[in-house]
C-alpha positions as CSV (number, residue, x, y, z in Angstrom):
1,M,0.0,0.0,0.0
2,F,1.3,3.4,-0.8
3,L,2.1,5.8,2.0
4,K,-0.3,8.6,3.1
5,F,1.0,12.2,2.7
6,P,0.0,13.9,6.0
7,Y,2.9,16.3,5.7
8,V,1.5,18.4,2.8
9,H,1.8,22.0,4.0
10,L,-1.2,24.2,3.7
11,P,-0.7,28.0,3.1
12,T,-1.3,30.2,6.2
13,N,-0.5,33.7,5.1
14,M,-0.6,35.9,2.0
15,R,2.9,35.1,0.8
16,E,2.2,31.4,1.1
17,N,-1.2,31.9,-0.6
18,I,0.6,33.6,-3.5
19,L,3.2,30.8,-3.7
20,H,0.4,28.1,-3.6
21,K,-1.7,29.7,-6.4
22,S,1.3,30.6,-8.5
23,S,2.6,27.1,-8.3
24,E,-0.8,25.7,-9.4
25,L,-0.9,28.1,-12.4
26,F,2.7,27.6,-13.4
27,L,2.4,23.8,-13.4
28,T,-0.9,23.9,-15.3
29,L,-0.1,26.7,-17.9
30,G,3.7,27.1,-17.8
31,F,6.1,29.6,-16.4
32,K,6.1,31.7,-19.5
33,S,2.4,31.8,-20.1
34,V,1.3,33.0,-16.7
35,T,1.5,36.7,-16.0
36,M,1.4,38.6,-12.7
37,D,-2.1,39.8,-13.7
38,D,-3.2,36.2,-14.2
39,I,-2.1,35.4,-10.7
40,A,-3.7,38.5,-9.2
41,N,-7.0,37.8,-11.0
42,A,-7.1,34.2,-10.0
43,M,-6.6,35.2,-6.3
44,G,-8.9,38.2,-6.4
45,I,-6.2,40.6,-5.2
46,S,-4.3,43.5,-6.7
47,K,-1.1,43.0,-8.5
48,K,0.5,45.5,-6.1
49,T,-0.1,43.0,-3.3
50,I,2.0,40.4,-5.1
51,Y,4.8,42.9,-5.6
52,V,4.8,43.6,-1.8
53,H,6.1,40.0,-1.4
54,F,7.9,39.5,-4.7
55,S,9.6,42.4,-6.5
56,N,9.3,40.8,-10.0
57,K,8.1,37.7,-11.8
58,T,11.6,36.1,-11.8
59,K,11.7,36.3,-8.0
60,L,8.3,34.7,-7.8
61,V,9.3,31.9,-10.2
62,E,12.4,31.3,-8.1
63,A,10.4,31.2,-4.9
64,V,7.8,28.9,-6.3
65,T,10.5,26.5,-7.8
66,F,12.4,26.1,-4.6
67,N,9.3,26.0,-2.4
68,L,8.0,23.1,-4.4
69,F,11.5,21.5,-4.2
70,D,11.6,21.8,-0.4
71,T,8.1,20.4,-0.1
72,I,9.0,17.4,-2.2
73,C,12.2,16.9,-0.3
74,N,10.4,16.9,3.1
75,G,8.0,14.3,1.7
76,I,10.8,12.1,0.4
77,D,12.5,12.2,3.8
78,H,9.3,11.1,5.5
79,I,8.9,8.2,3.0
80,C,12.6,7.1,3.4
81,N,12.1,7.0,7.2
82,T,8.9,4.9,7.2
83,A,9.0,2.6,4.1
84,S,9.2,-1.1,4.9
85,N,11.7,-1.9,2.1
86,P,13.6,0.0,-0.7
87,I,11.2,-1.1,-3.4
88,E,8.2,0.3,-1.6
89,E,10.2,3.4,-0.9
90,L,11.0,4.1,-4.5
91,Y,7.4,3.5,-5.6
92,S,6.0,5.7,-2.8
93,I,8.4,8.5,-3.8
94,K,7.2,8.2,-7.4
95,M,3.6,8.4,-6.2
96,F,4.4,11.4,-4.0
97,V,6.1,13.3,-6.7
98,M,3.3,12.6,-9.2
99,H,0.8,13.8,-6.6
100,H,2.6,17.2,-6.4
101,L,3.0,17.5,-10.1
102,K,-0.5,16.2,-11.0
103,N,-1.4,19.5,-12.7
104,E,1.7,19.5,-14.8
105,K,0.4,20.0,-18.4
106,A,2.6,22.6,-20.0
107,S,6.1,21.1,-19.7
108,P,7.2,23.4,-16.9
109,Q,10.7,21.9,-16.7
110,Y,11.2,22.8,-20.4
111,Q,9.9,26.3,-19.9
112,L,12.0,26.8,-16.8
113,K,15.1,25.8,-18.7
114,K,14.3,28.0,-21.7
115,Y,13.1,31.2,-20.0
116,Y,14.7,31.0,-16.6
117,P,18.0,29.1,-17.2
118,Q,19.8,30.3,-14.1
119,I,16.9,29.1,-11.8
120,H,16.8,25.8,-13.8
121,N,20.5,25.2,-13.3
122,Q,20.3,25.9,-9.6
123,L,17.4,23.6,-9.3
124,K,19.1,20.8,-11.2
125,I,22.1,21.0,-8.8
126,K,19.9,20.8,-5.8
127,Q,17.9,18.0,-7.3
128,F,21.0,16.0,-8.0
129,D,22.5,16.5,-4.5
130,K,19.2,15.4,-2.9
131,M,18.4,12.5,-5.2
132,H,22.0,11.2,-5.3
133,K,22.2,10.9,-1.5
134,S,18.6,9.5,-1.1
135,V,19.1,6.9,-3.8
136,E,22.6,5.9,-2.5
137,D,21.1,5.4,1.0
138,S,18.2,3.4,-0.5
139,L,20.6,1.2,-2.6
140,A,22.9,0.5,0.4
141,H,19.8,-0.5,2.5
142,G,18.7,-2.8,-0.4
143,V,22.1,-4.4,-0.5
144,A,22.2,-4.9,3.2
145,T,18.8,-6.5,3.3
146,E,19.6,-8.7,0.2
147,V,16.9,-7.0,-1.9
148,F,19.5,-5.6,-4.3
149,R,22.6,-7.4,-5.6
150,N,25.8,-6.9,-3.5
151,T,27.8,-6.5,-6.7
152,I,26.2,-3.2,-7.8
153,D,28.2,0.0,-7.8
154,V,26.1,2.2,-5.5
155,D,27.5,5.5,-6.6
156,F,27.3,4.7,-10.3
157,I,23.7,3.3,-10.1
158,S,22.6,6.4,-8.2
159,R,24.0,8.7,-10.8
160,M,22.4,6.6,-13.6
161,Y,19.0,6.7,-11.8
162,F,19.2,10.5,-11.7
163,T,20.2,10.7,-15.3
164,G,17.3,8.5,-16.4
165,M,14.7,10.3,-14.2
166,T,15.7,13.7,-15.6
167,G,16.1,12.3,-19.1
168,I,12.5,11.0,-19.4
169,K,11.3,14.6,-18.8
170,D,13.0,15.8,-22.0
171,N,10.2,16.6,-24.4
172,M,12.5,16.1,-27.4
173,F,13.0,12.4,-26.6
174,F,9.6,11.8,-24.9
175,P,7.1,14.2,-26.4
176,T,4.1,14.8,-24.1
177,E,1.6,14.1,-26.9
178,H,2.9,10.5,-27.0
179,Y,4.0,9.8,-23.4
180,Q,2.2,10.4,-20.1
181,M,4.6,11.3,-17.3
182,D,3.1,8.7,-15.0
183,Y,3.7,6.0,-17.6
184,L,7.3,7.2,-18.1
185,M,8.1,7.2,-14.4
186,E,6.4,3.9,-13.7
187,S,8.2,2.2,-16.7
188,Y,11.6,3.7,-15.8
189,L,11.3,2.7,-12.2
190,E,10.5,-0.9,-13.1
191,Y,13.3,-0.9,-15.6
192,H,15.8,0.4,-12.9
193,L,14.7,-2.1,-10.3
194,R,14.7,-5.2,-12.5
195,A,18.4,-4.5,-13.3
196,I,19.5,-4.6,-9.7
197,V,17.2,-6.8,-7.7
198,T,18.2,-10.2,-6.3
199,E,15.8,-13.2,-6.5
200,K,14.4,-12.1,-3.2
201,G,14.0,-8.5,-4.5
202,L,12.4,-9.7,-7.7
203,E,9.7,-11.6,-5.8
204,I,8.9,-8.5,-3.7
205,L,8.9,-6.4,-6.9
206,N,6.5,-8.7,-8.8
207,Q,4.2,-9.0,-5.8
208,F,4.2,-5.2,-5.4
209,I,3.4,-4.6,-9.1
210,T,0.7,-7.3,-9.2
211,K,-0.9,-5.9,-6.0
212,N,-1.0,-2.3,-7.2
213,Q,-2.2,-3.1,-10.7
214,S,-5.1,-5.2,-9.5
């Protein structure tokens, strides 16, 4: 069973309300498409109110990007601390990320890279640092519990996993009109796990897939 997400943070003040609504609009319509007027109109406030908290749109995009990153990191930490095994852990992380990006319809990663490259580069570094450490720990735990093969190169596999997970988001290779992100993440995760599991791990993986597809 996938883990519950009780740690989702709800906005409690105007700045957080702006971040919450902006995040929703950016993920749905794209960073480039959404204007400060659009956000103000959607919230029923004046644009001046937004500028009290964010001096320009770039600052708002930056705040939204790293706020979402921090929220996802907190969720990942919770999952890593409570999952019963590394296979459930990775699937629960996948479900958690998809839950937060459920309104993603306008290739926001692509727009962020194209129109806000500096923010995108900062985000990619933070994503790598976080994912590399989390996946390394998960792999080491899997080896110790004989779920993953003890011959795997933990550092190499962790880097490959990050490369693959970021690669499937590249619209040039996986155009959104042909591939749903949920399908891509599910398929890549199964591909990754089948390459490293032991017989014990394969049994857990097959049971997990069967249970959650039924």
